[in-house]
C-alpha positions in Angstrom: -15.8 -75.4 24.9 -15.8 -71.7 26.0 -12.0 -71.3 25.6 -12.2 -73.1 22.0 -14.8 -70.6 21.0 -12.7 -67.7 22.2 -9.6 -69.0 20.4 -11.5 -69.6 17.2 -12.7 -66.0 17.3 -9.2 -64.6 18.0 -7.8 -66.2 14.9 -10.1 -64.8 12.6 -9.2 -61.6 10.7 -9.7 -58.6 12.9 -10.0 -54.9 12.3 -6.7 -53.1 12.1 -7.3 -51.5 15.5 -10.4 -51.4 18.1 -13.0 -49.1 16.6 -11.9 -49.4 12.9 -15.3 -50.4 11.7 -17.0 -47.3 13.3 -14.3 -44.9 12.6 -14.2 -42.1 9.8 -12.2 -44.0 7.0 -10.3 -42.1 4.3 -8.1 -43.2 1.6 -5.6 -41.1 -0.4 -3.3 -41.5 -3.2 0.4 -40.4 -3.3 0.6 -39.6 -7.1 4.0 -40.0 -8.9 4.2 -38.2 -12.0 7.1 -37.6 -14.5 7.9 -34.0 -15.3 10.7 -33.4 -18.0 11.8 -36.9 -17.5 12.2 -36.9 -13.7 9.9 -38.2 -11.0 7.9 -35.7 -9.0 5.0 -36.0 -6.3 1.8 -34.2 -7.2 -0.1 -32.2 -4.7 -3.5 -30.4 -4.7 -4.4 -27.0 -3.4 -8.0 -27.5 -2.2 -10.5 -25.0 -3.7 -10.9 -21.7 -1.9 -14.7 -22.2 -2.0 -14.5 -25.7 0.0 -16.3 -25.7 3.1 -13.6 -27.8 4.9 -10.0 -26.6 4.8 -10.1 -24.4 1.7 -6.7 -23.7 0.4 -4.8 -26.5 2.2 -2.4 -28.7 0.4 -3.3 -32.3 0.2 -3.1 -35.5 -1.7 -6.0 -36.6 -3.7 -8.6 -38.7 -1.7 -11.4 -38.7 0.7 -14.0 -40.7 2.6 -14.3 -44.4 1.9 -17.9 -44.9 0.7 -20.0 -48.0 1.3 -19.9 -48.6 -2.5 -16.1 -48.8 -2.3 -15.2 -52.5 -2.1 -11.8 -51.7 -0.6 -9.7 -48.6 0.6 -7.7 -48.8 -2.7 -10.9 -48.6 -4.8 -11.9 -45.5 -2.8 -8.3 -43.8 -3.4 -8.8 -44.4 -7.1 -12.3 -43.0 -7.3 -11.4 -40.0 -5.3 -8.4 -39.4 -7.6 -10.2 -39.8 -10.8 -13.0 -37.4 -9.4 -10.5 -34.6 -8.2 -7.9 -35.0 -10.8 -10.2 -35.9 -13.9 -8.2 -38.7 -15.1 -9.5 -42.1 -16.1 -9.1 -45.1 -13.7 -6.9 -47.0 -16.1 -4.2 -44.4 -16.2 -3.7 -44.8 -12.4 -1.2 -47.5 -11.6 -1.1 -48.6 -7.9 2.4 -49.8 -7.0 2.0 -50.2 -3.2 0.4 -49.2 0.0 1.8 -47.5 3.3 0.9 -48.4 6.6 -2.5 -46.6 7.5 -2.2 -43.5 9.6 -4.3 -43.8 12.6 -5.0 -40.2 13.7 -7.4 -41.2 16.5 -9.6 -44.0 17.3 -12.3 -42.6 15.2 -10.0 -41.4 12.2 -7.9 -43.5 10.0 -6.2 -42.9 6.6 -5.1 -45.6 4.2 -2.3 -44.2 1.9 -1.5 -45.7 -1.7 1.2 -44.9 -4.0 0.7 -44.9 -7.8 1.8 -43.4 -11.1 -0.5 -41.0 -13.0 -0.2 -39.2 -16.4 0.9 -35.8 -15.5 0.0 -34.5 -18.9 -3.6 -35.6 -18.5 -4.1 -34.0 -15.0 -2.9 -30.5 -15.9 -5.8 -30.1 -18.3 -8.6 -32.0 -16.6 -8.6 -31.6 -12.7 -11.9 -30.7 -11.1 -11.8 -26.9 -10.7 -14.6 -27.2 -8.2 -12.6 -29.2 -5.6 -9.1 -28.2 -6.7 -7.7 -24.6 -7.0 -4.5 -25.7 -8.6 -2.0 -28.6 -8.7 1.8 -28.5 -8.3 4.7 -31.0 -8.2 7.7 -31.4 -6.1 10.7 -33.4 -7.4 11.5 -36.5 -5.4 15.1 -35.6 -5.6 14.3 -32.3 -3.7 12.4 -34.3 -1.2 15.2 -36.5 -0.6 17.7 -33.6 0.0 15.5 -31.4 1.9 14.6 -32.3 5.5 11.1 -31.1 6.9 11.1 -29.1 10.3 8.8 -29.8 13.1 6.8 -27.7 15.7 5.0 -29.4 18.6 1.3 -28.7 19.5 0.0 -29.3 22.9 -3.2 -31.3 23.2 -5.3 -31.0 26.2 -8.3 -33.1 26.9 -11.4 -31.0 27.7 -14.3 -33.2 29.3 -17.8 -32.5 28.2 -20.0 -30.5 30.6 -22.0 -33.6 31.5 -18.8 -35.7 32.0 -19.6 -38.1 35.1 -16.6 -36.9 37.3 -18.4 -38.6 40.3 -17.8 -42.1 38.6 -13.9 -41.5 38.6 -11.0 -41.4 41.1 -10.4 -37.6 42.1 -13.3 -36.4 40.3 -13.0 -33.0 38.9 -9.4 -32.9 40.1 -8.5 -35.8 37.9 -5.2 -35.0 36.2 -5.7 -35.1 32.5 -2.6 -36.1 30.6 -1.6 -33.4 28.0 0.4 -34.8 24.9 2.5 -33.1 22.5 1.6 -33.5 18.8 4.3 -33.1 16.2 3.5 -31.2 13.0 5.9 -31.3 10.2 6.4 -28.8 7.5 8.0 -28.8 4.0 8.5 -25.3 2.6 8.7 -25.4 -1.3 8.9 -22.3 -3.1 5.7 -20.4 -2.1 3.9 -23.6 -1.0 4.0 -24.9 2.7 2.9 -28.6 3.0 2.0 -29.5 6.6 -0.5 -31.4 8.7 -1.4 -35.0 7.9 -0.2 -34.4 4.3 3.4 -33.7 5.5 3.3 -36.5 8.3 2.4 -39.2 5.3 4.8 -37.4 2.9 7.5 -37.8 5.4 7.0 -41.4 6.2 6.8 -42.2 2.2 10.2 -40.3 1.8 11.8 -42.3 4.6 10.9 -45.5 3.1 12.5 -44.5 -0.1 15.8 -43.5 1.7 15.8 -46.8 3.5 15.8 -48.5 0.2 18.6 -46.6 -1.2 
């Protein structure tokens, strides 16, 4: 009886990863726009007055609210708020694998087309300093470059060292985090945006 109950629970839909329900969940849109008859990806420069990450380059998106039925709904809502477009002008064409930055932070990326002519006149100046586009063709021809960042765990002052083997002499494992960079004109795309962009471009290349 017990094993049957466990088996039934395990065949039910489960979270993407342990901790997903309590993680900070964000959804973003990779906006495909047509400029002079060619496909580009649109990026935002976050307003210099924003409290978090002012001036950073990003995709439209943000936190998934309780009112959002799905991550896709959140991506569409955030895009309409930031770019000033109406929801019916956003055509979702697919979804990428979620990016799990940590057990407490996950990003759900979507890909969709947006009307560029509507964006350039309507984006939210309170959140977006400016928008710019990069041709897909350029991204296919230009590889990003990478630098590594060492990440060292730092236990809190009240960490219970007496509970673990070797106590305060425990050898914490330092890991190397890859940070990717795209330089396009005067713009540098890096961080989570570059990581998700790189994955998307690799998907396009693999389909060629």
